[in-house]
C-alpha positions, -999 to 999 in steps of 0.1 A, spaced: 61 -85 571 34 -72 553 12 -60 587 44 -47 603 53 -21 572 14 -10 572 18 -2 609 48 17 603 32 36 575 53 22 547 37 20 509 53 -11 497 73 -38 508 102 -60 485 101 -94 491 136 -113 484 128 -148 471 161 -152 455 179 -153 492 148 -175 502 143 -200 474 165 -184 447 141 -171 424 134 -133 424 127 -101 440 91 -93 441 76 -59 449 43 -57 475 19 -23 467 -8 -21 491 -31 -2 468 -32 -7 434 -35 34 433 -2 36 439 13 18 406 12 44 378 10 25 345 33 52 323 59 49 347 82 18 343 117 6 359 136 -9 333 164 -32 347 185 -65 338 178 -91 352 207 -113 360 206 -147 375 224 -181 374 213 -209 347 217 -236 369 188 -220 395 161 -218 371 143 -249 368 149 -268 331 113 -261 323 111 -225 320 148 -222 306 144 -209 272 174 -201 243 180 -171 233 163 -160 202 167 -132 176 202 -119 180 222 -101 204 240 -75 178 273 -82 182 281 -110 164 270 -127 128 247 -160 137 245 -193 120 207 -213 124 217 -247 137 195 -270 141 182 -262 182 184 -227 167 202 -195 161 245 -194 176 268 -165 173 296 -171 147 328 -165 165 339 -131 171 372 -131 151 352 -146 121 322 -123 124 343 -91 124 362 -109 91 328 -111 81 316 -73 88 348 -59 74 338 -84 36 305 -67 39 316 -30 42 340 -38 13 317 -53 -8 331 -88 -6 302 -113 -17 323 -148 -4 349 -154 23 366 -181 38 375 -189 68 383 -218 94 367 -226 128 381 -252 148 388 -278 123 367 -269 97 367 -243 68 340 -224 60 324 -206 30 304 -177 39 282 -165 9 270 -129 21 247 -127 -6 226 -155 -1 235 -154 36 245 -196 37 278 -211 54 292 -240 34 314 -266 58 339 -276 28 345 -310 45 305 -317 50 289 -300 21 265 -291 51 246 -252 42 230 -234 69 215 -203 70 237 -172 83 224 -136 95 242 -104 104 242 -87 134 210 -64 147 226 -27 136 208 5 146 
């Protein structure tokens, strides 16, 4: 395919590795002078997690910017949207603590100390607000 593309006067080829082996698309430029570092194409990769080898999977780090998060043993996880929204309102209103039910457990959220307290077990975990721009 590369030889045929060069013979046809093409500058580059796009290899669709996604359809053949389920991984990615590959751009091949025949001359490195064709690639300008000041030009970038920004894209959002969409993939099916089950097609990514376990060794290459990585949990999300950082915040999505939409929800409050709680730090669990294996990293940060989003707090449910309804509770996150209530935390946002409480923060704007200057409320220091908020009590909320998630599933079957009642939690007290301390917005000053950035802590979540499970009232049943007594477990306290760090929380963080959404990233705001």
